C-alpha angles and dihedrals in degrees: 000000000000118000134188122217125211124194133167132247126167138253131142097265092045109263120182131180122251120199125188115198131191127209090280131039097290108122130184120195137208143154139265113203129183110203118201120209090236142353090256091053090054092048092051094051109099098184142009129210129190128205121186115201138172106282100191091108107074086220094056095110095042089051094046092049094047091047091051093047090050090051107027111204095020119115116233118261122255099025123172093210137356136200105196121221105306128179107272095234091048092046091053095040121103105267092006094121121042122239118257140187129241130166123255119268141075110334133186113217110201117188124188126190118200131202121194089349096305129105107264109164132018138184140165138187134180116223133172110238112207149114095318138069105305112206117174123184121184114194113204124215136175112300091223141353090266095056108121126195116206112238099199116078139151093219131075096193143028089241087066091055093044088051090060104268115147098232102184 
């Protein structure tokens, strides 16, 4: 049975490494990127969580986002793999998120950012995981129409926050 492996490595936008492995030693690599709508949104995000779901239904992401909006803080049902709410800096740091296995096929990647314990940003994308370069990008957007991103900050980058600067 073929499996894909996802591990995390850091970059400002939130890049992680995605490895797809066959039954032998052949490995294909790719990237997993979390894109924030702005630097201030990244700075305001306390935690990130990832939920990987079966993406064979073209509405998988829409259904996952709607379910999360209907029940904020609750992970979607029938996930293949979950990374629970993890400090944003730790999640994006090299080695901050453990590798995991998932089978090949269409996968929906749901990412939720939280601020002060409440869902703040959300994004989802469906990608086929297979024997080719596997590049996954999840663009985050406001969790709801009432989501507010503070505009005044002492930091100009996420690396400053992750380095210990109090940004707000």
